[in-house]
CHARMM-style PDB file with segment names, atoms N, HN, CA, C and O in Angstrom:
ATOM      1  N   UNK     1     110.095  86.880  89.923  1.00  0.00      PROA
ATOM      2  CA  UNK     1     109.648  85.776  89.116  1.00  0.00      PROA
ATOM      3  C   UNK     1     109.130  84.671  90.035  1.00  0.00      PROA
ATOM      4  O   UNK     1     109.770  84.344  91.035  1.00  0.00      PROA
ATOM      5  N   UNK     2     107.998  84.106  89.707  1.00  0.00      PROA
ATOM      6  HN  UNK     2     107.478  84.371  88.895  1.00  0.00      PROA
ATOM      7  CA  UNK     2     107.386  83.069  90.517  1.00  0.00      PROA
ATOM      8  C   UNK     2     107.867  81.704  90.041  1.00  0.00      PROA
ATOM      9  O   UNK     2     107.819  81.389  88.852  1.00  0.00      PROA
ATOM     10  N   UNK     3     108.331  80.906  90.990  1.00  0.00      PROA
ATOM     11  HN  UNK     3     108.370  81.162  91.956  1.00  0.00      PROA
ATOM     12  CA  UNK     3     108.760  79.559  90.648  1.00  0.00      PROA
ATOM     13  C   UNK     3     107.542  78.686  90.389  1.00  0.00      PROA
ATOM     14  O   UNK     3     106.461  78.943  90.918  1.00  0.00      PROA
ATOM     15  N   UNK     4     107.721  77.662  89.582  1.00  0.00      PROA
ATOM     16  HN  UNK     4     108.600  77.454  89.152  1.00  0.00      PROA
ATOM     17  CA  UNK     4     106.613  76.778  89.260  1.00  0.00      PROA
ATOM     18  C   UNK     4     106.108  76.029  90.486  1.00  0.00      PROA
ATOM     19  O   UNK     4     104.932  75.670  90.547  1.00  0.00      PROA
ATOM     20  N   UNK     5     106.984  75.787  91.466  1.00  0.00      PROA
ATOM     21  HN  UNK     5     107.939  76.079  91.416  1.00  0.00      PROA
ATOM     22  CA  UNK     5     106.576  75.048  92.649  1.00  0.00      PROA
ATOM     23  C   UNK     5     105.715  75.903  93.591  1.00  0.00      PROA
ATOM     24  O   UNK     5     104.963  75.368  94.405  1.00  0.00      PROA
ATOM     25  N   UNK     6     105.832  77.239  93.474  1.00  0.00      PROA
ATOM     26  HN  UNK     6     106.443  77.674  92.813  1.00  0.00      PROA
ATOM     27  CA  UNK     6     105.033  78.122  94.313  1.00  0.00      PROA
ATOM     28  C   UNK     6     103.666  78.313  93.685  1.00  0.00      PROA
ATOM     29  O   UNK     6     103.558  78.638  92.502  1.00  0.00      PROA
ATOM     30  N   UNK     7     102.621  78.112  94.476  1.00  0.00      PROA
ATOM     31  HN  UNK     7     102.708  77.848  95.436  1.00  0.00      PROA
ATOM     32  CA  UNK     7     101.277  78.306  93.962  1.00  0.00      PROA
ATOM     33  C   UNK     7     100.806  79.696  94.354  1.00  0.00      PROA
ATOM     34  O   UNK     7     101.047  80.155  95.470  1.00  0.00      PROA
ATOM     35  N   UNK     8     100.135  80.357  93.430  1.00  0.00      PROA
ATOM     36  HN  UNK     8      99.939  79.984  92.523  1.00  0.00      PROA
ATOM     37  CA  UNK     8      99.592  81.664  93.719  1.00  0.00      PROA
ATOM     38  C   UNK     8      98.329  81.484  94.558  1.00  0.00      PROA
ATOM     39  O   UNK     8      97.392  80.797  94.151  1.00  0.00      PROA
ATOM     40  N   UNK     9      98.319  82.100  95.716  1.00  0.00      PROA
ATOM     41  HN  UNK     9      99.080  82.658  96.046  1.00  0.00      PROA
ATOM     42  CA  UNK     9      97.148  81.983  96.572  1.00  0.00      PROA
ATOM     43  C   UNK     9      96.222  83.165  96.327  1.00  0.00      PROA
ATOM     44  O   UNK     9      96.661  84.265  95.989  1.00  0.00      PROA
ATOM     45  N   UNK    10      94.960  82.918  96.502  1.00  0.00      PROA
ATOM     46  HN  UNK    10      94.603  82.025  96.776  1.00  0.00      PROA
ATOM     47  CA  UNK    10      93.985  83.977  96.338  1.00  0.00      PROA
ATOM     48  C   UNK    10      93.291  84.226  97.674  1.00  0.00      PROA
ATOM     49  O   UNK    10      93.217  83.352  98.538  1.00  0.00      PROA
ATOM     50  N   UNK    11      92.795  85.430  97.808  1.00  0.00      PROA
ATOM     51  HN  UNK    11      92.855  86.140  97.107  1.00  0.00      PROA
ATOM     52  CA  UNK    11      92.090  85.846  99.011  1.00  0.00      PROA
ATOM     53  C   UNK    11      90.723  86.348  98.582  1.00  0.00      PROA
ATOM     54  O   UNK    11      90.613  87.153  97.658  1.00  0.00      PROA
ATOM     55  N   UNK    12      89.679  85.872  99.255  1.00  0.00      PROA
ATOM     56  HN  UNK    12      89.768  85.218 100.006  1.00  0.00      PROA
ATOM     57  CA  UNK    12      88.323  86.350  98.992  1.00  0.00      PROA
ATOM     58  C   UNK    12      87.994  87.405 100.032  1.00  0.00      PROA
ATOM     59  O   UNK    12      88.124  87.168 101.233  1.00  0.00      PROA
ATOM     60  N   UNK    13      87.570  88.563  99.571  1.00  0.00      PROA
ATOM     61  HN  UNK    13      87.465  88.756  98.596  1.00  0.00      PROA
ATOM     62  CA  UNK    13      87.277  89.688 100.448  1.00  0.00      PROA
ATOM     63  C   UNK    13      85.813  90.070 100.267  1.00  0.00      PROA
ATOM     64  O   UNK    13      85.345  90.242  99.141  1.00  0.00      PROA
ATOM     65  N   UNK    14      85.087  90.204 101.389  1.00  0.00      PROA
ATOM     66  HN  UNK    14      85.467  90.064 102.303  1.00  0.00      PROA
ATOM     67  CA  UNK    14      83.680  90.563 101.358  1.00  0.00      PROA
ATOM     68  C   UNK    14      83.466  91.826 102.172  1.00  0.00      PROA
ATOM     69  O   UNK    14      83.952  91.930 103.299  1.00  0.00      PROA
ATOM     70  N   UNK    15      82.748  92.780 101.616  1.00  0.00      PROA
ATOM     71  HN  UNK    15      82.353  92.696 100.701  1.00  0.00      PROA
ATOM     72  CA  UNK    15      82.411  94.005 102.320  1.00  0.00      PROA
ATOM     73  C   UNK    15      81.207  93.727 103.211  1.00  0.00      PROA
ATOM     74  O   UNK    15      80.123  93.435 102.705  1.00  0.00      PROA
ATOM     75  N   UNK    16      81.380  93.814 104.537  1.00  0.00      PROA
ATOM     76  HN  UNK    16      82.260  94.052 104.947  1.00  0.00      PROA
ATOM     77  CA  UNK    16      80.304  93.499 105.472  1.00  0.00      PROA
ATOM     78  C   UNK    16      79.780  94.717 106.217  1.00  0.00      PROA
ATOM     79  O   UNK    16      78.753  94.640 106.891  1.00  0.00      PROA
ATOM     80  N   UNK    17      80.479  95.842 106.100  1.00  0.00      PROA
ATOM     81  HN  UNK    17      81.313  95.905 105.553  1.00  0.00      PROA
ATOM     82  CA  UNK    17      80.031  97.071 106.741  1.00  0.00      PROA
ATOM     83  C   UNK    17      80.237  98.219 105.764  1.00  0.00      PROA
ATOM     84  O   UNK    17      81.245  98.277 105.059  1.00  0.00      PROA
ATOM     85  N   UNK    18      79.281  99.121 105.731  1.00  0.00      PROA
ATOM     86  HN  UNK    18      78.462  99.074 106.304  1.00  0.00      PROA
ATOM     87  CA  UNK    18      79.342 100.228 104.784  1.00  0.00      PROA
ATOM     88  C   UNK    18      80.453 101.217 105.148  1.00  0.00      PROA
ATOM     89  O   UNK    18      80.643 101.532 106.322  1.00  0.00      PROA
ATOM     90  N   UNK    19      81.184 101.705 104.144  1.00  0.00      PROA
ATOM     91  HN  UNK    19      81.029 101.449 103.190  1.00  0.00      PROA
ATOM     92  CA  UNK    19      82.221 102.704 104.412  1.00  0.00      PROA
ATOM     93  C   UNK    19      81.669 104.117 104.610  1.00  0.00      PROA
ATOM     94  O   UNK    19      82.436 105.052 104.842  1.00  0.00      PROA
ATOM     95  N   UNK    20      80.336 104.281 104.521  1.00  0.00      PROA
ATOM     96  HN  UNK    20      79.713 103.521 104.332  1.00  0.00      PROA
ATOM     97  CA  UNK    20      79.735 105.600 104.753  1.00  0.00      PROA
ATOM     98  C   UNK    20      80.010 106.008 106.191  1.00  0.00      PROA
ATOM     99  O   UNK    20      79.791 105.233 107.121  1.00  0.00      PROA
ATOM    100  N   UNK    21      80.486 107.212 106.361  1.00  0.00      PROA
ATOM    101  HN  UNK    21      80.664 107.842 105.605  1.00  0.00      PROA
ATOM    102  CA  UNK    21      80.782 107.719 107.696  1.00  0.00      PROA
ATOM    103  C   UNK    21      82.216 107.493 108.130  1.00  0.00      PROA
ATOM    104  O   UNK    21      82.612 107.926 109.212  1.00  0.00      PROA
ATOM    105  N   UNK    22      82.999 106.820 107.301  1.00  0.00      PROA
ATOM    106  HN  UNK    22      82.677 106.468 106.422  1.00  0.00      PROA
ATOM    107  CA  UNK    22      84.409 106.594 107.591  1.00  0.00      PROA
ATOM    108  C   UNK    22      85.248 107.555 106.756  1.00  0.00      PROA
ATOM    109  O   UNK    22      84.751 108.107 105.774  1.00  0.00      PROA
ATOM    110  N   UNK    23      86.506 107.766 107.125  1.00  0.00      PROA
ATOM    111  HN  UNK    23      86.910 107.318 107.923  1.00  0.00      PROA
ATOM    112  CA  UNK    23      87.354 108.713 106.378  1.00  0.00      PROA
ATOM    113  C   UNK    23      87.459 108.365 104.889  1.00  0.00      PROA
ATOM    114  O   UNK    23      87.369 107.201 104.496  1.00  0.00      PROA
ATOM    115  N   UNK    24      87.648 109.391 104.088  1.00  0.00      PROA
ATOM    116  HN  UNK    24      87.722 110.336 104.408  1.00  0.00      PROA
ATOM    117  CA  UNK    24      87.698 109.243 102.634  1.00  0.00      PROA
ATOM    118  C   UNK    24      88.769 108.259 102.156  1.00  0.00      PROA
ATOM    119  O   UNK    24      88.498 107.500 101.225  1.00  0.00      PROA
ATOM    120  N   UNK    25      89.977 108.232 102.748  1.00  0.00      PROA
ATOM    121  HN  UNK    25      90.197 108.848 103.504  1.00  0.00      PROA
ATOM    122  CA  UNK    25      90.958 107.235 102.283  1.00  0.00      PROA
ATOM    123  C   UNK    25      90.470 105.792 102.450  1.00  0.00      PROA
ATOM    124  O   UNK    25      90.810 104.932 101.638  1.00  0.00      PROA
ATOM    125  N   UNK    26      89.682 105.519 103.485  1.00  0.00      PROA
ATOM    126  HN  UNK    26      89.406 106.217 104.145  1.00  0.00      PROA
ATOM    127  CA  UNK    26      89.154 104.169 103.667  1.00  0.00      PROA
ATOM    128  C   UNK    26      88.096 103.854 102.617  1.00  0.00      PROA
ATOM    129  O   UNK    26      88.022 102.726 102.128  1.00  0.00      PROA
ATOM    130  N   UNK    27      87.287 104.832 102.271  1.00  0.00      PROA
ATOM    131  HN  UNK    27      87.346 105.748 102.667  1.00  0.00      PROA
ATOM    132  CA  UNK    27      86.289 104.636 101.205  1.00  0.00      PROA
ATOM    133  C   UNK    27      86.979 104.343  99.883  1.00  0.00      PROA
ATOM    134  O   UNK    27      86.559 103.459  99.135  1.00  0.00      PROA
ATOM    135  N   UNK    28      88.048 105.096  99.599  1.00  0.00      PROA
ATOM    136  HN  UNK    28      88.389 105.813 100.206  1.00  0.00      PROA
ATOM    137  CA  UNK    28      88.762 104.904  98.337  1.00  0.00      PROA
ATOM    138  C   UNK    28      89.485 103.562  98.300  1.00  0.00      PROA
ATOM    139  O   UNK    28      89.606 102.953  97.238  1.00  0.00      PROA
ATOM    140  N   UNK    29      89.968 103.096  99.454  1.00  0.00      PROA
ATOM    141  HN  UNK    29      89.870 103.591 100.317  1.00  0.00      PROA
ATOM    142  CA  UNK    29      90.617 101.783  99.508  1.00  0.00      PROA
ATOM    143  C   UNK    29      89.612 100.682  99.194  1.00  0.00      PROA
ATOM    144  O   UNK    29      89.918  99.758  98.441  1.00  0.00      PROA
ATOM    145  N   UNK    30      88.415 100.775  99.767  1.00  0.00      PROA
ATOM    146  HN  UNK    30      88.167 101.525 100.379  1.00  0.00      PROA
ATOM    147  CA  UNK    30      87.369  99.782  99.492  1.00  0.00      PROA
ATOM    148  C   UNK    30      87.009  99.793  98.009  1.00  0.00      PROA
ATOM    149  O   UNK    30      86.829  98.736  97.403  1.00  0.00      PROA
ATOM    150  N   UNK    31      86.906 100.962  97.437  1.00  0.00      PROA
ATOM    151  HN  UNK    31      87.052 101.820  97.930  1.00  0.00      PROA
ATOM    152  CA  UNK    31      86.561 101.068  96.020  1.00  0.00      PROA
ATOM    153  C   UNK    31      87.680 100.517  95.142  1.00  0.00      PROA
ATOM    154  O   UNK    31      87.412  99.872  94.128  1.00  0.00      PROA
ATOM    155  N   UNK    32      88.926 100.765  95.522  1.00  0.00      PROA
ATOM    156  HN  UNK    32      89.144 101.289  96.345  1.00  0.00      PROA
ATOM    157  CA  UNK    32      90.070 100.267  94.747  1.00  0.00      PROA
ATOM    158  C   UNK    32      90.138  98.743  94.780  1.00  0.00      PROA
ATOM    159  O   UNK    32      90.639  98.124  93.841  1.00  0.00      PROA
ATOM    160  N   UNK    33      89.642  98.142  95.843  1.00  0.00      PROA
ATOM    161  HN  UNK    33      89.234  98.645  96.606  1.00  0.00      PROA
ATOM    162  CA  UNK    33      89.607  96.684  95.936  1.00  0.00      PROA
ATOM    163  C   UNK    33      88.453  96.086  95.137  1.00  0.00      PROA
ATOM    164  O   UNK    33      88.358  94.865  95.005  1.00  0.00      PROA
ATOM    165  N   UNK    34      87.578  96.934  94.604  1.00  0.00      PROA
ATOM    166  HN  UNK    34      87.655  97.925  94.711  1.00  0.00      PROA
ATOM    167  CA  UNK    34      86.450  96.443  93.830  1.00  0.00      PROA
ATOM    168  C   UNK    34      85.223  96.184  94.671  1.00  0.00      PROA
ATOM    169  O   UNK    34      84.279  95.543  94.210  1.00  0.00      PROA
ATOM    170  N   UNK    35      85.220  96.672  95.902  1.00  0.00      PROA
ATOM    171  HN  UNK    35      85.987  97.193  96.277  1.00  0.00      PROA
ATOM    172  CA  UNK    35      84.090  96.469  96.805  1.00  0.00      PROA
ATOM    173  C   UNK    35      83.130  97.641  96.639  1.00  0.00      PROA
ATOM    174  O   UNK    35      83.271  98.668  97.303  1.00  0.00      PROA
ATOM    175  N   UNK    36      82.167  97.482  95.763  1.00  0.00      PROA
ATOM    176  HN  UNK    36      82.052  96.647  95.224  1.00  0.00      PROA
ATOM    177  CA  UNK    36      81.266  98.568  95.408  1.00  0.00      PROA
ATOM    178  C   UNK    36      79.999  98.604  96.261  1.00  0.00      PROA
ATOM    179  O   UNK    36      79.430  99.675  96.472  1.00  0.00      PROA
ATOM    180  N   UNK    37      79.549  97.446  96.755  1.00  0.00      PROA
ATOM    181  HN  UNK    37      80.012  96.576  96.583  1.00  0.00      PROA
ATOM    182  CA  UNK    37      78.316  97.422  97.552  1.00  0.00      PROA
ATOM    183  C   UNK    37      78.422  96.348  98.635  1.00  0.00      PROA
ATOM    184  O   UNK    37      79.332  95.519  98.626  1.00  0.00      PROA
ATOM    185  N   UNK    38      77.486  96.385  99.551  1.00  0.00      PROA
ATOM    186  HN  UNK    38      76.746  97.059  99.559  1.00  0.00      PROA
ATOM    187  CA  UNK    38      77.489  95.474 100.683  1.00  0.00      PROA
ATOM    188  C   UNK    38      77.372  94.015 100.224  1.00  0.00      PROA
ATOM    189  O   UNK    38      76.686  93.710  99.248  1.00  0.00      PROA
ATOM    190  N   UNK    39      78.042  93.139 100.935  1.00  0.00      PROA
ATOM    191  HN  UNK    39      78.599  93.386 101.728  1.00  0.00      PROA
ATOM    192  CA  UNK    39      78.022  91.692 100.706  1.00  0.00      PROA
ATOM    193  C   UNK    39      78.573  91.281  99.345  1.00  0.00      PROA
ATOM    194  O   UNK    39      78.338  90.159  98.896  1.00  0.00      PROA
ATOM    195  N   UNK    40      79.298  92.170  98.692  1.00  0.00      PROA
ATOM    196  HN  UNK    40      79.488  93.081  99.057  1.00  0.00      PROA
ATOM    197  CA  UNK    40      79.960  91.833  97.433  1.00  0.00      PROA
ATOM    198  C   UNK    40      81.293  91.171  97.754  1.00  0.00      PROA
ATOM    199  O   UNK    40      82.062  91.679  98.571  1.00  0.00      PROA
ATOM    200  N   UNK    41      81.567  90.046  97.116  1.00  0.00      PROA
ATOM    201  HN  UNK    41      80.944  89.634  96.452  1.00  0.00      PROA
ATOM    202  CA  UNK    41      82.809  89.309  97.342  1.00  0.00      PROA
ATOM    203  C   UNK    41      83.674  89.382  96.094  1.00  0.00      PROA
ATOM    204  O   UNK    41      83.199  89.164  94.979  1.00  0.00      PROA
ATOM    205  N   UNK    42      84.950  89.692  96.295  1.00  0.00      PROA
ATOM    206  HN  UNK    42      85.336  89.869  97.200  1.00  0.00      PROA
ATOM    207  CA  UNK    42      85.910  89.738  95.195  1.00  0.00      PROA
ATOM    208  C   UNK    42      87.107  88.874  95.557  1.00  0.00      PROA
ATOM    209  O   UNK    42      87.395  88.657  96.734  1.00  0.00      PROA
ATOM    210  N   UNK    43      87.805  88.382  94.531  1.00  0.00      PROA
ATOM    211  HN  UNK    43      87.571  88.559  93.575  1.00  0.00      PROA
ATOM    212  CA  UNK    43      89.013  87.581  94.740  1.00  0.00      PROA
ATOM    213  C   UNK    43      90.215  88.350  94.232  1.00  0.00      PROA
ATOM    214  O   UNK    43      90.176  88.959  93.163  1.00  0.00      PROA
ATOM    215  N   UNK    44      91.291  88.315  95.018  1.00  0.00      PROA
ATOM    216  HN  UNK    44      91.323  87.821  95.887  1.00  0.00      PROA
ATOM    217  CA  UNK    44      92.546  88.961  94.646  1.00  0.00      PROA
ATOM    218  C   UNK    44      93.689  88.007  94.935  1.00  0.00      PROA
ATOM    219  O   UNK    44      93.580  87.137  95.798  1.00  0.00      PROA
ATOM    220  N   UNK    45      94.791  88.174  94.208  1.00  0.00      PROA
ATOM    221  HN  UNK    45      94.880  88.881  93.507  1.00  0.00      PROA
ATOM    222  CA  UNK    45      95.990  87.411  94.520  1.00  0.00      PROA
ATOM    223  C   UNK    45      96.601  87.974  95.794  1.00  0.00      PROA
ATOM    224  O   UNK    45      96.636  89.188  95.995  1.00  0.00      PROA
ATOM    225  N   UNK    46      97.077  87.091  96.640  1.00  0.00      PROA
ATOM    226  HN  UNK    46      97.049  86.105  96.476  1.00  0.00      PROA
ATOM    227  CA  UNK    46      97.640  87.490  97.926  1.00  0.00      PROA
ATOM    228  C   UNK    46      99.034  88.078  97.726  1.00  0.00      PROA
ATOM    229  O   UNK    46      99.979  87.358  97.403  1.00  0.00      PROA
ATOM    230  N   UNK    47      99.155  89.383  97.920  1.00  0.00      PROA
ATOM    231  HN  UNK    47      98.387  89.968  98.183  1.00  0.00      PROA
ATOM    232  CA  UNK    47     100.435  90.076  97.801  1.00  0.00      PROA
ATOM    233  C   UNK    47     100.615  90.976  99.015  1.00  0.00      PROA
ATOM    234  O   UNK    47      99.636  91.279  99.698  1.00  0.00      PROA
ATOM    235  N   UNK    48     101.830  91.409  99.300  1.00  0.00      PROA
ATOM    236  HN  UNK    48     102.625  91.163  98.745  1.00  0.00      PROA
ATOM    237  CA  UNK    48     102.045  92.338 100.415  1.00  0.00      PROA
ATOM    238  C   UNK    48     101.274  93.649 100.250  1.00  0.00      PROA
ATOM    239  O   UNK    48     100.787  94.203 101.235  1.00  0.00      PROA
ATOM    240  N   UNK    49     101.157  94.148  99.025  1.00  0.00      PROA
ATOM    241  HN  UNK    49     101.552  93.697  98.224  1.00  0.00      PROA
ATOM    242  CA  UNK    49     100.412  95.382  98.790  1.00  0.00      PROA
ATOM    243  C   UNK    49      98.929  95.196  99.112  1.00  0.00      PROA
ATOM    244  O   UNK    49      98.297  96.078  99.693  1.00  0.00      PROA
ATOM    245  N   UNK    50      98.386  94.051  98.733  1.00  0.00      PROA
ATOM    246  HN  UNK    50      98.900  93.334  98.261  1.00  0.00      PROA
ATOM    247  CA  UNK    50      96.990  93.759  99.032  1.00  0.00      PROA
ATOM    248  C   UNK    50      96.778  93.662 100.534  1.00  0.00      PROA
ATOM    249  O   UNK    50      95.799  94.189 101.060  1.00  0.00      PROA
ATOM    250  N   UNK    51      97.690  92.991 101.225  1.00  0.00      PROA
ATOM    251  HN  UNK    51      98.485  92.562 100.797  1.00  0.00      PROA
ATOM    252  CA  UNK    51      97.567  92.849 102.681  1.00  0.00      PROA
ATOM    253  C   UNK    51      97.578  94.211 103.381  1.00  0.00      PROA
ATOM    254  O   UNK    51      96.870  94.408 104.369  1.00  0.00      PROA
ATOM    255  N   UNK    52      98.369  95.135 102.878  1.00  0.00      PROA
ATOM    256  HN  UNK    52      98.944  94.976 102.076  1.00  0.00      PROA
ATOM    257  CA  UNK    52      98.394  96.477 103.441  1.00  0.00      PROA
ATOM    258  C   UNK    52      97.061  97.185 103.265  1.00  0.00      PROA
ATOM    259  O   UNK    52      96.588  97.869 104.171  1.00  0.00      PROA
ATOM    260  N   UNK    53      96.455  97.016 102.084  1.00  0.00      PROA
ATOM    261  HN  UNK    53      96.840  96.460 101.348  1.00  0.00      PROA
ATOM    262  CA  UNK    53      95.152  97.625 101.836  1.00  0.00      PROA
ATOM    263  C   UNK    53      94.085  97.009 102.729  1.00  0.00      PROA
ATOM    264  O   UNK    53      93.222  97.714 103.252  1.00  0.00      PROA
ATOM    265  N   UNK    54      94.146  95.692 102.903  1.00  0.00      PROA
ATOM    266  HN  UNK    54      94.847  95.119 102.478  1.00  0.00      PROA
ATOM    267  CA  UNK    54      93.159  95.017 103.745  1.00  0.00      PROA
ATOM    268  C   UNK    54      93.286  95.444 105.199  1.00  0.00      PROA
ATOM    269  O   UNK    54      92.282  95.578 105.898  1.00  0.00      PROA
ATOM    270  N   UNK    55      94.512  95.656 105.658  1.00  0.00      PROA
ATOM    271  HN  UNK    55      95.328  95.547 105.090  1.00  0.00      PROA
ATOM    272  CA  UNK    55      94.706  96.084 107.042  1.00  0.00      PROA
ATOM    273  C   UNK    55      94.136  97.470 107.305  1.00  0.00      PROA
ATOM    274  O   UNK    55      93.751  97.770 108.435  1.00  0.00      PROA
ATOM    275  N   UNK    56      94.074  98.320 106.284  1.00  0.00      PROA
ATOM    276  HN  UNK    56      94.387  98.076 105.366  1.00  0.00      PROA
ATOM    277  CA  UNK    56      93.510  99.664 106.449  1.00  0.00      PROA
ATOM    278  C   UNK    56      92.008  99.633 106.668  1.00  0.00      PROA
ATOM    279  O   UNK    56      91.464 100.505 107.347  1.00  0.00      PROA
ATOM    280  N   UNK    57      91.324  98.634 106.101  1.00  0.00      PROA
ATOM    281  HN  UNK    57      91.765  97.926 105.550  1.00  0.00      PROA
ATOM    282  CA  UNK    57      89.863  98.589 106.223  1.00  0.00      PROA
ATOM    283  C   UNK    57      89.395  97.276 106.847  1.00  0.00      PROA
ATOM    284  O   UNK    57      88.311  96.788 106.527  1.00  0.00      PROA
ATOM    285  N   UNK    58      90.205  96.707 107.731  1.00  0.00      PROA
ATOM    286  HN  UNK    58      91.085  97.103 107.991  1.00  0.00      PROA
ATOM    287  CA  UNK    58      89.891  95.417 108.333  1.00  0.00      PROA
ATOM    288  C   UNK    58      88.566  95.447 109.088  1.00  0.00      PROA
ATOM    289  O   UNK    58      87.918  94.410 109.224  1.00  0.00      PROA
ATOM    290  N   UNK    59      88.152  96.604 109.576  1.00  0.00      PROA
ATOM    291  HN  UNK    59      88.679  97.447 109.465  1.00  0.00      PROA
ATOM    292  CA  UNK    59      86.906  96.735 110.332  1.00  0.00      PROA
ATOM    293  C   UNK    59      85.678  96.753 109.417  1.00  0.00      PROA
ATOM    294  O   UNK    59      84.549  96.723 109.906  1.00  0.00      PROA
ATOM    295  N   UNK    60      85.882  96.801 108.104  1.00  0.00      PROA
ATOM    296  HN  UNK    60      86.799  96.825 107.707  1.00  0.00      PROA
ATOM    297  CA  UNK    60      84.773  96.848 107.155  1.00  0.00      PROA
ATOM    298  C   UNK    60      84.587  95.543 106.372  1.00  0.00      PROA
ATOM    299  O   UNK    60      83.575  95.371 105.693  1.00  0.00      PROA
ATOM    300  N   UNK    61      85.553  94.626 106.462  1.00  0.00      PROA
ATOM    301  HN  UNK    61      86.375  94.765 107.014  1.00  0.00      PROA
ATOM    302  CA  UNK    61      85.559  93.477 105.567  1.00  0.00      PROA
ATOM    303  C   UNK    61      85.654  92.152 106.315  1.00  0.00      PROA
ATOM    304  O   UNK    61      85.962  92.105 107.506  1.00  0.00      PROA
ATOM    305  N   UNK    62      85.377  91.065 105.569  1.00  0.00      PROA
ATOM    306  HN  UNK    62      85.128  91.103 104.602  1.00  0.00      PROA
ATOM    307  CA  UNK    62      85.629  89.698 106.044  1.00  0.00      PROA
ATOM    308  C   UNK    62      86.567  89.061 105.016  1.00  0.00      PROA
ATOM    309  O   UNK    62      86.354  89.181 103.810  1.00  0.00      PROA
ATOM    310  N   UNK    63      87.598  88.387 105.505  1.00  0.00      PROA
ATOM    311  HN  UNK    63      87.772  88.289 106.485  1.00  0.00      PROA
ATOM    312  CA  UNK    63      88.624  87.801 104.636  1.00  0.00      PROA
ATOM    313  C   UNK    63      88.540  86.273 104.726  1.00  0.00      PROA
ATOM    314  O   UNK    63      88.560  85.708 105.820  1.00  0.00      PROA
ATOM    315  N   UNK    64      88.447  85.618 103.579  1.00  0.00      PROA
ATOM    316  HN  UNK    64      88.431  86.077 102.691  1.00  0.00      PROA
ATOM    317  CA  UNK    64      88.481  84.155 103.497  1.00  0.00      PROA
ATOM    318  C   UNK    64      89.682  83.780 102.658  1.00  0.00      PROA
ATOM    319  O   UNK    64      89.839  84.270 101.539  1.00  0.00      PROA
ATOM    320  N   UNK    65      90.531  82.916 103.187  1.00  0.00      PROA
ATOM    321  HN  UNK    65      90.404  82.518 104.095  1.00  0.00      PROA
ATOM    322  CA  UNK    65      91.745  82.543 102.465  1.00  0.00      PROA
ATOM    323  C   UNK    65      91.582  81.211 101.789  1.00  0.00      PROA
ATOM    324  OT1 UNK    65      92.508  80.736 101.131  1.00  0.00      PROA
TER     325      UNK     65
END
């Protein structure tokens, strides 16, 4: 349960390199994050699960907090 004093932070993720030529799990991770094409930016709530996904494809994305 989130306390009222805690603010939910969001993370903006931008796909800056194509996942073509990279292993299939990395392609699927990018797709699961909603990164369908180059230079597309999506916002997600900052959670430990999200951070794990971002670490798998850190070489393909740019993260703005």
